[in-house]
N, CA, C and O atoms as a Tripos MOL2 file, in Angstrom:
@<TRIPOS>MOLECULE
protein
  268   267    67     0     0
PROTEIN
NO_CHARGES

@<TRIPOS>ATOM
      1 N          94.6200   55.6910   93.3760 N.3       1 MET1
      2 CA         94.8740   57.0900   93.1590 C.3       1 MET1
      3 C          95.5700   57.6470   94.3810 C.2       1 MET1
      4 O          95.3240   57.2050   95.5030 O.2       1 MET1
      5 N          96.4360   58.6140   94.1630 N.am      2 ASN2
      6 CA         97.1860   59.2350   95.2520 C.3       2 ASN2
      7 C          96.6150   60.6130   95.5530 C.2       2 ASN2
      8 O          96.4570   61.4420   94.6570 O.2       2 ASN2
      9 N          96.3090   60.8450   96.8160 N.am      3 VAL3
     10 CA         95.8200   62.1350   97.2750 C.3       3 VAL3
     11 C          96.5600   62.4990   98.5590 C.2       3 VAL3
     12 O          97.1650   61.6410   99.2020 O.2       3 VAL3
     13 N          96.5070   63.7470   98.9150 N.am      4 ILE4
     14 CA         97.1010   64.1910  100.1700 C.3       4 ILE4
     15 C          95.9560   64.5260  101.1140 C.2       4 ILE4
     16 O          95.1420   65.4050  100.8310 O.2       4 ILE4
     17 N          95.9010   63.8170  102.2390 N.am      5 ILE5
     18 CA         94.8470   64.0150  103.2280 C.3       5 ILE5
     19 C          95.4960   64.5250  104.5050 C.2       5 ILE5
     20 O          96.3220   63.8480  105.1160 O.2       5 ILE5
     21 N          95.1060   65.7300  104.8940 N.am      6 ASN6
     22 CA         95.6640   66.3780  106.0880 C.3       6 ASN6
     23 C          97.1910   66.3570  106.0810 C.2       6 ASN6
     24 O          97.8290   66.0840  107.0980 O.2       6 ASN6
     25 N          97.7610   66.6530  104.9120 N.am      7 GLY7
     26 CA         99.2060   66.7690  104.7810 C.3       7 GLY7
     27 C          99.9580   65.4730  104.5820 C.2       7 GLY7
     28 O         101.1830   65.4850  104.4600 O.2       7 GLY7
     29 N          99.2480   64.3440  104.5450 N.am      8 LYS8
     30 CA         99.9040   63.0440  104.4080 C.3       8 LYS8
     31 C          99.4770   62.3810  103.0980 C.2       8 LYS8
     32 O          98.2860   62.2830  102.8020 O.2       8 LYS8
     33 N         100.4570   61.9300  102.3190 N.am      9 GLN9
     34 CA        100.1370   61.2500  101.0680 C.3       9 GLN9
     35 C          99.4590   59.9190  101.3610 C.2       9 GLN9
     36 O          99.9520   59.1200  102.1580 O.2       9 GLN9
     37 N          98.3290   59.6920  100.7110 N.am     10 GLU10
     38 CA         97.5590   58.4580  100.8870 C.3      10 GLU10
     39 C          97.2230   57.8890   99.5170 C.2      10 GLU10
     40 O          96.9970   58.6320   98.5630 O.2      10 GLU10
     41 N          97.1940   56.5810   99.4320 N.am     11 THR11
     42 CA         96.7030   55.9110   98.2370 C.3      11 THR11
     43 C          95.3270   55.3690   98.5630 C.2      11 THR11
     44 O          95.1610   54.6010   99.5100 O.2      11 THR11
     45 N          94.3380   55.7700   97.7750 N.am     12 ILE12
     46 CA         92.9800   55.2900   98.0090 C.3      12 ILE12
     47 C          92.5260   54.4750   96.8090 C.2      12 ILE12
     48 O          92.8750   54.7740   95.6670 O.2      12 ILE12
     49 N          91.7560   53.4600   97.0830 N.am     13 HIS13
     50 CA         91.2470   52.5660   96.0460 C.3      13 HIS13
     51 C          89.7300   52.6050   96.1010 C.2      13 HIS13
     52 O          89.1000   51.7390   96.7090 O.2      13 HIS13
     53 N          89.1500   53.6040   95.4690 N.am     14 LEU14
     54 CA         87.7030   53.7700   95.4560 C.3      14 LEU14
     55 C          87.2430   53.9880   94.0240 C.2      14 LEU14
     56 O          87.9110   54.6720   93.2470 O.2      14 LEU14
     57 N          86.0990   53.4050   93.6760 N.am     15 ASP15
     58 CA         85.5070   53.6490   92.3660 C.3      15 ASP15
     59 C          84.7060   54.9390   92.4300 C.2      15 ASP15
     60 O          83.8720   55.1020   93.3210 O.2      15 ASP15
     61 N          84.9430   55.8470   91.5120 N.am     16 SER16
     62 CA         84.2350   57.1320   91.4540 C.3      16 SER16
     63 C          84.1940   57.8180   92.8100 C.2      16 SER16
     64 O          83.1100   58.0930   93.3240 O.2      16 SER16
     65 N          85.3470   58.1010   93.3990 N.am     17 PRO17
     66 CA         85.3610   58.6580   94.7550 C.3      17 PRO17
     67 C          84.8020   60.0780   94.8210 C.2      17 PRO17
     68 O          85.0580   60.9130   93.9530 O.2      17 PRO17
     69 N          84.0430   60.3170   95.8630 N.am     18 THR18
     70 CA         83.5610   61.6570   96.1830 C.3      18 THR18
     71 C          84.0140   61.9710   97.6040 C.2      18 THR18
     72 O          84.5070   61.0980   98.3190 O.2      18 THR18
     73 N          83.8430   63.2090   97.9970 N.am     19 VAL19
     74 CA         84.2000   63.5950   99.3610 C.3      19 VAL19
     75 C          83.3730   62.7960  100.3620 C.2      19 VAL19
     76 O          83.8990   62.3630  101.3870 O.2      19 VAL19
     77 N          82.0850   62.5920  100.0820 N.am     20 ALA20
     78 CA         81.2220   61.8310  100.9980 C.3      20 ALA20
     79 C          81.7100   60.3960  101.1630 C.2      20 ALA20
     80 O          81.7100   59.8710  102.2770 O.2      20 ALA20
     81 N          82.1240   59.7600  100.0800 N.am     21 ILE21
     82 CA         82.6230   58.3860  100.1560 C.3      21 ILE21
     83 C          83.9230   58.3470  100.9570 C.2      21 ILE21
     84 O          84.1380   57.4270  101.7460 O.2      21 ILE21
     85 N          84.7800   59.3320  100.7580 N.am     22 LEU22
     86 CA         86.0250   59.3960  101.5260 C.3      22 LEU22
     87 C          85.7300   59.5390  103.0170 C.2      22 LEU22
     88 O          86.3520   58.8620  103.8360 O.2      22 LEU22
     89 N          84.7950   60.4090  103.3760 N.am     23 LEU23
     90 CA         84.4320   60.5780  104.7860 C.3      23 LEU23
     91 C          83.9000   59.2770  105.3640 C.2      23 LEU23
     92 O          84.2050   58.9340  106.5060 O.2      23 LEU23
     93 N          83.1160   58.5580  104.5910 N.am     24 SER24
     94 CA         82.5860   57.2680  105.0420 C.3      24 SER24
     95 C          83.7160   56.2720  105.2770 C.2      24 SER24
     96 O          83.6830   55.5110  106.2440 O.2      24 SER24
     97 N          84.7100   56.2740  104.3990 N.am     25 THR25
     98 CA         85.8560   55.3820  104.5300 C.3      25 THR25
     99 C          86.6090   55.6280  105.8380 C.2      25 THR25
    100 O          87.1320   54.6950  106.4460 O.2      25 THR25
    101 N          86.6590   56.8800  106.2590 N.am     26 TYR26
    102 CA         87.3400   57.2410  107.5030 C.3      26 TYR26
    103 C          86.3780   57.3140  108.6910 C.2      26 TYR26
    104 O          86.7290   57.8630  109.7360 O.2      26 TYR26
    105 N          85.1750   56.7690  108.5390 N.am     27 ALA27
    106 CA         84.1420   56.7520  109.5920 C.3      27 ALA27
    107 C          83.8180   58.1560  110.0990 C.2      27 ALA27
    108 O          83.5680   58.3540  111.2880 O.2      27 ALA27
    109 N          83.8250   59.1280  109.1840 N.am     28 LEU28
    110 CA         83.5130   60.5030  109.5520 C.3      28 LEU28
    111 C          82.1940   60.9820  108.9530 C.2      28 LEU28
    112 O          81.8210   62.1420  109.1260 O.2      28 LEU28
    113 N          81.4850   60.0970  108.2490 N.am     29 ASP29
    114 CA         80.1970   60.5090  107.7000 C.3      29 ASP29
    115 C          79.2190   60.7550  108.8440 C.2      29 ASP29
    116 O          79.1460   59.9760  109.7950 O.2      29 ASP29
    117 N          78.4820   61.8320  108.7390 N.am     30 GLY30
    118 CA         77.5400   62.1850  109.7910 C.3      30 GLY30
    119 C          78.1610   62.9470  110.9480 C.2      30 GLY30
    120 O          77.4440   63.3930  111.8440 O.2      30 GLY30
    121 N          79.4680   63.1050  110.9480 N.am     31 LYS31
    122 CA         80.1640   63.8380  112.0100 C.3      31 LYS31
    123 C          80.2430   65.3240  111.6330 C.2      31 LYS31
    124 O          80.0940   65.6880  110.4660 O.2      31 LYS31
    125 N          80.4740   66.1600  112.6220 N.am     32 ALA32
    126 CA         80.6490   67.5950  112.3770 C.3      32 ALA32
    127 C          82.0630   67.8180  111.8500 C.2      32 ALA32
    128 O          83.0260   67.8380  112.6170 O.2      32 ALA32
    129 N          82.1780   67.9860  110.5450 N.am     33 VAL33
    130 CA         83.4850   68.1910  109.9170 C.3      33 VAL33
    131 C          83.4130   69.3470  108.9260 C.2      33 VAL33
    132 O          82.3450   69.7070  108.4290 O.2      33 VAL33
    133 N          84.5640   69.9040  108.6620 N.am     34 ILE34
    134 CA         84.7310   70.8530  107.5700 C.3      34 ILE34
    135 C          85.7590   70.2340  106.6380 C.2      34 ILE34
    136 O          86.8000   69.7480  107.0780 O.2      34 ILE34
    137 N          85.4540   70.2570  105.3400 N.am     35 VAL35
    138 CA         86.3460   69.6490  104.3570 C.3      35 VAL35
    139 C          86.7620   70.7060  103.3380 C.2      35 VAL35
    140 O          85.9370   71.4730  102.8410 O.2      35 VAL35
    141 N          88.0520   70.7280  103.0410 N.am     36 GLU36
    142 CA         88.5740   71.5430  101.9530 C.3      36 GLU36
    143 C          89.1440   70.6120  100.8970 C.2      36 GLU36
    144 O          89.8210   69.6330  101.2110 O.2      36 GLU36
    145 N          88.8650   70.9290   99.6550 N.am     37 ARG37
    146 CA         89.4520   70.1990   98.5270 C.3      37 ARG37
    147 C          90.2270   71.2150   97.7060 C.2      37 ARG37
    148 O          89.6530   72.1530   97.1550 O.2      37 ARG37
    149 N          91.5220   71.0200   97.6320 N.am     38 ASN38
    150 CA         92.4070   71.9200   96.8880 C.3      38 ASN38
    151 C          92.2270   73.3750   97.3130 C.2      38 ASN38
    152 O          92.2090   74.2810   96.4790 O.2      38 ASN38
    153 N          92.0920   73.5840   98.6320 N.am     39 GLY39
    154 CA         92.0200   74.9310   99.1760 C.3      39 GLY39
    155 C          90.6460   75.5680   99.1820 C.2      39 GLY39
    156 O          90.4960   76.6980   99.6460 O.2      39 GLY39
    157 N          89.6290   74.8620   98.6700 N.am     40 GLU40
    158 CA         88.2760   75.4100   98.6490 C.3      40 GLU40
    159 C          87.3670   74.5820   99.5440 C.2      40 GLU40
    160 O          87.3700   73.3520   99.4850 O.2      40 GLU40
    161 N          86.5920   75.2700  100.3710 N.am     41 THR41
    162 CA         85.6870   74.5900  101.2870 C.3      41 THR41
    163 C          84.5770   73.8960  100.5090 C.2      41 THR41
    164 O          83.9980   74.4710   99.5870 O.2      41 THR41
    165 N          84.2860   72.6580  100.8890 N.am     42 VAL42
    166 CA         83.1980   71.8900  100.2810 C.3      42 VAL42
    167 C          82.0010   71.9840  101.2220 C.2      42 VAL42
    168 O          82.0870   71.5790  102.3810 O.2      42 VAL42
    169 N          80.8790   72.5180  100.7230 N.am     43 SER43
    170 CA         79.6950   72.6490  101.5750 C.3      43 SER43
    171 C          79.0690   71.2770  101.8110 C.2      43 SER43
    172 O          79.2650   70.3480  101.0280 O.2      43 SER43
    173 N          78.3180   71.1680  102.8990 N.am     44 LYS44
    174 CA         77.6780   69.8880  103.2290 C.3      44 LYS44
    175 C          76.7670   69.4130  102.1060 C.2      44 LYS44
    176 O          76.6420   68.2090  101.8820 O.2      44 LYS44
    177 N          76.1290   70.3380  101.3980 N.am     45 THR45
    178 CA         75.2210   69.9540  100.3120 C.3      45 THR45
    179 C          75.9680   69.4440   99.0850 C.2      45 THR45
    180 O          75.3570   68.8570   98.1920 O.2      45 THR45
    181 N          77.2760   69.6590   99.0300 N.am     46 GLU46
    182 CA         78.0670   69.2310   97.8730 C.3      46 GLU46
    183 C          78.9620   68.0280   98.1510 C.2      46 GLU46
    184 O          79.7040   67.6010   97.2670 O.2      46 GLU46
    185 N          78.9090   67.4710   99.3670 N.am     47 LEU47
    186 CA         79.7850   66.3470   99.7120 C.3      47 LEU47
    187 C          79.5690   65.1510   98.7830 C.2      47 LEU47
    188 O          80.5290   64.5020   98.3690 O.2      47 LEU47
    189 N          78.3020   64.8590   98.4560 N.am     48 ASP48
    190 CA         77.9870   63.7020   97.6090 C.3      48 ASP48
    191 C          78.3890   63.8960   96.1540 C.2      48 ASP48
    192 O          78.5950   62.9190   95.4330 O.2      48 ASP48
    193 N          78.5030   65.1390   95.7180 N.am     49 THR49
    194 CA         78.7470   65.3960   94.2970 C.3      49 THR49
    195 C          80.1410   65.9340   93.9930 C.2      49 THR49
    196 O          80.4800   66.1430   92.8290 O.2      49 THR49
    197 N          80.9480   66.1590   95.0220 N.am     50 THR50
    198 CA         82.2980   66.6810   94.7940 C.3      50 THR50
    199 C          83.2630   65.5210   94.5860 C.2      50 THR50
    200 O          83.5380   64.7640   95.5170 O.2      50 THR50
    201 N          83.7810   65.3790   93.3540 N.am     51 PRO51
    202 CA         84.6830   64.2570   93.0780 C.3      51 PRO51
    203 C          86.0710   64.4840   93.6650 C.2      51 PRO51
    204 O          86.4840   65.6140   93.9250 O.2      51 PRO51
    205 N          86.7650   63.3880   93.8620 N.am     52 ILE52
    206 CA         88.1660   63.4320   94.2750 C.3      52 ILE52
    207 C          88.9850   62.8790   93.1160 C.2      52 ILE52
    208 O          88.6800   61.8170   92.5740 O.2      52 ILE52
    209 N          90.0280   63.6150   92.7450 N.am     53 ALA53
    210 CA         90.8700   63.2060   91.6300 C.3      53 ALA53
    211 C          92.3020   62.9790   92.1100 C.2      53 ALA53
    212 O          92.7040   63.4570   93.1710 O.2      53 ALA53
    213 N          93.0500   62.2470   91.3110 N.am     54 ASN54
    214 CA         94.4480   61.9870   91.6160 C.3      54 ASN54
    215 C          95.1800   63.3090   91.8490 C.2      54 ASN54
    216 O          95.0640   64.2390   91.0510 O.2      54 ASN54
    217 N          95.9270   63.3830   92.9370 N.am     55 GLY55
    218 CA         96.7030   64.5700   93.2490 C.3      55 GLY55
    219 C          95.9800   65.6170   94.0700 C.2      55 GLY55
    220 O          96.5830   66.6210   94.4500 O.2      55 GLY55
    221 N          94.6910   65.4080   94.3560 N.am     56 ASP56
    222 CA         93.9430   66.3780   95.1650 C.3      56 ASP56
    223 C          94.5230   66.4880   96.5650 C.2      56 ASP56
    224 O          95.0990   65.5380   97.0960 O.2      56 ASP56
    225 N          94.3570   67.6700   97.1500 N.am     57 ARG57
    226 CA         94.7480   67.9270   98.5410 C.3      57 ARG57
    227 C          93.4630   68.0900   99.3360 C.2      57 ARG57
    228 O          92.6920   69.0190   99.0980 O.2      57 ARG57
    229 N          93.2360   67.1900  100.2770 N.am     58 ILE58
    230 CA         92.0290   67.1880  101.0920 C.3      58 ILE58
    231 C          92.4150   67.5030  102.5320 C.2      58 ILE58
    232 O          93.3160   66.8810  103.0940 O.2      58 ILE58
    233 N          91.7300   68.4660  103.1180 N.am     59 GLU59
    234 CA         91.9120   68.7820  104.5360 C.3      59 GLU59
    235 C          90.5870   68.5000  105.2250 C.2      59 GLU59
    236 O          89.5440   69.0030  104.8060 O.2      59 GLU59
    237 N          90.6260   67.7010  106.2750 N.am     60 ILE60
    238 CA         89.4300   67.3580  107.0410 C.3      60 ILE60
    239 C          89.6490   67.8200  108.4750 C.2      60 ILE60
    240 O          90.5870   67.3880  109.1450 O.2      60 ILE60
    241 N          88.7760   68.6960  108.9300 N.am     61 VAL61
    242 CA         88.8450   69.1860  110.3040 C.3      61 VAL61
    243 C          87.5770   68.7260  110.9970 C.2      61 VAL61
    244 O          86.4720   69.0390  110.5550 O.2      61 VAL61
    245 N          87.7340   67.9790  112.0880 N.am     62 HIS62
    246 CA         86.5510   67.5630  112.8410 C.3      62 HIS62
    247 C          86.6360   68.1330  114.2400 C.2      62 HIS62
    248 O          87.7160   68.4020  114.7660 O.2      62 HIS62
    249 N          85.4710   68.3090  114.8240 N.am     63 PHE63
    250 CA         85.3700   68.9790  116.1150 C.3      63 PHE63
    251 C          85.2520   67.9630  117.2340 C.2      63 PHE63
    252 O          84.5650   66.9490  117.1120 O.2      63 PHE63
    253 N          85.9300   68.2580  118.3150 N.am     64 VAL64
    254 CA         85.8900   67.4010  119.4930 C.3      64 VAL64
    255 C          85.4200   68.2600  120.6550 C.2      64 VAL64
    256 O          86.0070   69.3020  120.9490 O.2      64 VAL64
    257 N          84.3670   67.8180  121.3060 N.am     65 GLY65
    258 CA         83.8450   68.5670  122.4440 C.3      65 GLY65
    259 C          84.6020   68.2350  123.7180 C.2      65 GLY65
    260 O          85.2580   67.1990  123.8250 O.2      65 GLY65
    261 N          84.4990   69.0980  124.6340 N.am     66 GLY66
    262 CA         85.1590   68.8570  125.9130 C.3      66 GLY66
    263 C          85.0080   70.0760  126.8000 C.2      66 GLY66
    264 O          84.4080   71.0790  126.4120 O.2      66 GLY66
    265 N          85.5350   69.9790  127.9370 N.am     67 GLY67
    266 CA         85.3690   71.1400  128.7880 C.3      67 GLY67
    267 C          86.1970   71.0910  129.9570 C.2      67 GLY67
    268 O          86.1650   72.0090  130.7760 O.2      67 GLY67
@<TRIPOS>BOND
     1     1     2 1
     2     2     3 1
     3     3     4 2
     4     3     5 am
     5     5     6 1
     6     6     7 1
     7     7     8 2
     8     7     9 am
     9     9    10 1
    10    10    11 1
    11    11    12 2
    12    11    13 am
    13    13    14 1
    14    14    15 1
    15    15    16 2
    16    15    17 am
    17    17    18 1
    18    18    19 1
    19    19    20 2
    20    19    21 am
    21    21    22 1
    22    22    23 1
    23    23    24 2
    24    23    25 am
    25    25    26 1
    26    26    27 1
    27    27    28 2
    28    27    29 am
    29    29    30 1
    30    30    31 1
    31    31    32 2
    32    31    33 am
    33    33    34 1
    34    34    35 1
    35    35    36 2
    36    35    37 am
    37    37    38 1
    38    38    39 1
    39    39    40 2
    40    39    41 am
    41    41    42 1
    42    42    43 1
    43    43    44 2
    44    43    45 am
    45    45    46 1
    46    46    47 1
    47    47    48 2
    48    47    49 am
    49    49    50 1
    50    50    51 1
    51    51    52 2
    52    51    53 am
    53    53    54 1
    54    54    55 1
    55    55    56 2
    56    55    57 am
    57    57    58 1
    58    58    59 1
    59    59    60 2
    60    59    61 am
    61    61    62 1
    62    62    63 1
    63    63    64 2
    64    63    65 am
    65    65    66 1
    66    66    67 1
    67    67    68 2
    68    67    69 am
    69    69    70 1
    70    70    71 1
    71    71    72 2
    72    71    73 am
    73    73    74 1
    74    74    75 1
    75    75    76 2
    76    75    77 am
    77    77    78 1
    78    78    79 1
    79    79    80 2
    80    79    81 am
    81    81    82 1
    82    82    83 1
    83    83    84 2
    84    83    85 am
    85    85    86 1
    86    86    87 1
    87    87    88 2
    88    87    89 am
    89    89    90 1
    90    90    91 1
    91    91    92 2
    92    91    93 am
    93    93    94 1
    94    94    95 1
    95    95    96 2
    96    95    97 am
    97    97    98 1
    98    98    99 1
    99    99   100 2
   100    99   101 am
   101   101   102 1
   102   102   103 1
   103   103   104 2
   104   103   105 am
   105   105   106 1
   106   106   107 1
   107   107   108 2
   108   107   109 am
   109   109   110 1
   110   110   111 1
   111   111   112 2
   112   111   113 am
   113   113   114 1
   114   114   115 1
   115   115   116 2
   116   115   117 am
   117   117   118 1
   118   118   119 1
   119   119   120 2
   120   119   121 am
   121   121   122 1
   122   122   123 1
   123   123   124 2
   124   123   125 am
   125   125   126 1
   126   126   127 1
   127   127   128 2
   128   127   129 am
   129   129   130 1
   130   130   131 1
   131   131   132 2
   132   131   133 am
   133   133   134 1
   134   134   135 1
   135   135   136 2
   136   135   137 am
   137   137   138 1
   138   138   139 1
   139   139   140 2
   140   139   141 am
   141   141   142 1
   142   142   143 1
   143   143   144 2
   144   143   145 am
   145   145   146 1
   146   146   147 1
   147   147   148 2
   148   147   149 am
   149   149   150 1
   150   150   151 1
   151   151   152 2
   152   151   153 am
   153   153   154 1
   154   154   155 1
   155   155   156 2
   156   155   157 am
   157   157   158 1
   158   158   159 1
   159   159   160 2
   160   159   161 am
   161   161   162 1
   162   162   163 1
   163   163   164 2
   164   163   165 am
   165   165   166 1
   166   166   167 1
   167   167   168 2
   168   167   169 am
   169   169   170 1
   170   170   171 1
   171   171   172 2
   172   171   173 am
   173   173   174 1
   174   174   175 1
   175   175   176 2
   176   175   177 am
   177   177   178 1
   178   178   179 1
   179   179   180 2
   180   179   181 am
   181   181   182 1
   182   182   183 1
   183   183   184 2
   184   183   185 am
   185   185   186 1
   186   186   187 1
   187   187   188 2
   188   187   189 am
   189   189   190 1
   190   190   191 1
   191   191   192 2
   192   191   193 am
   193   193   194 1
   194   194   195 1
   195   195   196 2
   196   195   197 am
   197   197   198 1
   198   198   199 1
   199   199   200 2
   200   199   201 am
   201   201   202 1
   202   202   203 1
   203   203   204 2
   204   203   205 am
   205   205   206 1
   206   206   207 1
   207   207   208 2
   208   207   209 am
   209   209   210 1
   210   210   211 1
   211   211   212 2
   212   211   213 am
   213   213   214 1
   214   214   215 1
   215   215   216 2
   216   215   217 am
   217   217   218 1
   218   218   219 1
   219   219   220 2
   220   219   221 am
   221   221   222 1
   222   222   223 1
   223   223   224 2
   224   223   225 am
   225   225   226 1
   226   226   227 1
   227   227   228 2
   228   227   229 am
   229   229   230 1
   230   230   231 1
   231   231   232 2
   232   231   233 am
   233   233   234 1
   234   234   235 1
   235   235   236 2
   236   235   237 am
   237   237   238 1
   238   238   239 1
   239   239   240 2
   240   239   241 am
   241   241   242 1
   242   242   243 1
   243   243   244 2
   244   243   245 am
   245   245   246 1
   246   246   247 1
   247   247   248 2
   248   247   249 am
   249   249   250 1
   250   250   251 1
   251   251   252 2
   252   251   253 am
   253   253   254 1
   254   254   255 1
   255   255   256 2
   256   255   257 am
   257   257   258 1
   258   258   259 1
   259   259   260 2
   260   259   261 am
   261   261   262 1
   262   262   263 1
   263   263   264 2
   264   263   265 am
   265   265   266 1
   266   266   267 1
   267   267   268 2
@<TRIPOS>SUBSTRUCTURE
     1 MET1         2 RESIDUE 1 A MET
     2 ASN2         6 RESIDUE 1 A ASN
     3 VAL3        10 RESIDUE 1 A VAL
     4 ILE4        14 RESIDUE 1 A ILE
     5 ILE5        18 RESIDUE 1 A ILE
     6 ASN6        22 RESIDUE 1 A ASN
     7 GLY7        26 RESIDUE 1 A GLY
     8 LYS8        30 RESIDUE 1 A LYS
     9 GLN9        34 RESIDUE 1 A GLN
    10 GLU10       38 RESIDUE 1 A GLU
    11 THR11       42 RESIDUE 1 A THR
    12 ILE12       46 RESIDUE 1 A ILE
    13 HIS13       50 RESIDUE 1 A HIS
    14 LEU14       54 RESIDUE 1 A LEU
    15 ASP15       58 RESIDUE 1 A ASP
    16 SER16       62 RESIDUE 1 A SER
    17 PRO17       66 RESIDUE 1 A PRO
    18 THR18       70 RESIDUE 1 A THR
    19 VAL19       74 RESIDUE 1 A VAL
    20 ALA20       78 RESIDUE 1 A ALA
    21 ILE21       82 RESIDUE 1 A ILE
    22 LEU22       86 RESIDUE 1 A LEU
    23 LEU23       90 RESIDUE 1 A LEU
    24 SER24       94 RESIDUE 1 A SER
    25 THR25       98 RESIDUE 1 A THR
    26 TYR26      102 RESIDUE 1 A TYR
    27 ALA27      106 RESIDUE 1 A ALA
    28 LEU28      110 RESIDUE 1 A LEU
    29 ASP29      114 RESIDUE 1 A ASP
    30 GLY30      118 RESIDUE 1 A GLY
    31 LYS31      122 RESIDUE 1 A LYS
    32 ALA32      126 RESIDUE 1 A ALA
    33 VAL33      130 RESIDUE 1 A VAL
    34 ILE34      134 RESIDUE 1 A ILE
    35 VAL35      138 RESIDUE 1 A VAL
    36 GLU36      142 RESIDUE 1 A GLU
    37 ARG37      146 RESIDUE 1 A ARG
    38 ASN38      150 RESIDUE 1 A ASN
    39 GLY39      154 RESIDUE 1 A GLY
    40 GLU40      158 RESIDUE 1 A GLU
    41 THR41      162 RESIDUE 1 A THR
    42 VAL42      166 RESIDUE 1 A VAL
    43 SER43      170 RESIDUE 1 A SER
    44 LYS44      174 RESIDUE 1 A LYS
    45 THR45      178 RESIDUE 1 A THR
    46 GLU46      182 RESIDUE 1 A GLU
    47 LEU47      186 RESIDUE 1 A LEU
    48 ASP48      190 RESIDUE 1 A ASP
    49 THR49      194 RESIDUE 1 A THR
    50 THR50      198 RESIDUE 1 A THR
    51 PRO51      202 RESIDUE 1 A PRO
    52 ILE52      206 RESIDUE 1 A ILE
    53 ALA53      210 RESIDUE 1 A ALA
    54 ASN54      214 RESIDUE 1 A ASN
    55 GLY55      218 RESIDUE 1 A GLY
    56 ASP56      222 RESIDUE 1 A ASP
    57 ARG57      226 RESIDUE 1 A ARG
    58 ILE58      230 RESIDUE 1 A ILE
    59 GLU59      234 RESIDUE 1 A GLU
    60 ILE60      238 RESIDUE 1 A ILE
    61 VAL61      242 RESIDUE 1 A VAL
    62 HIS62      246 RESIDUE 1 A HIS
    63 PHE63      250 RESIDUE 1 A PHE
    64 VAL64      254 RESIDUE 1 A VAL
    65 GLY65      258 RESIDUE 1 A GLY
    66 GLY66      262 RESIDUE 1 A GLY
    67 GLY67      266 RESIDUE 1 A GLY
């Protein structure tokens, strides 16, 4: 399936993909991230149940500490 992740077209090969599975694929599960799917913010409680479909636009913002 083809999706756009952070503005870049990606082909992903996942069975029944959800936002949580996608985050795991990118080693971002458990990290402090904000995810948007098609312009709508996905809450942390919905990561496991929010499906990803062909053509979806996913934005992942993760935080980096520093000082």
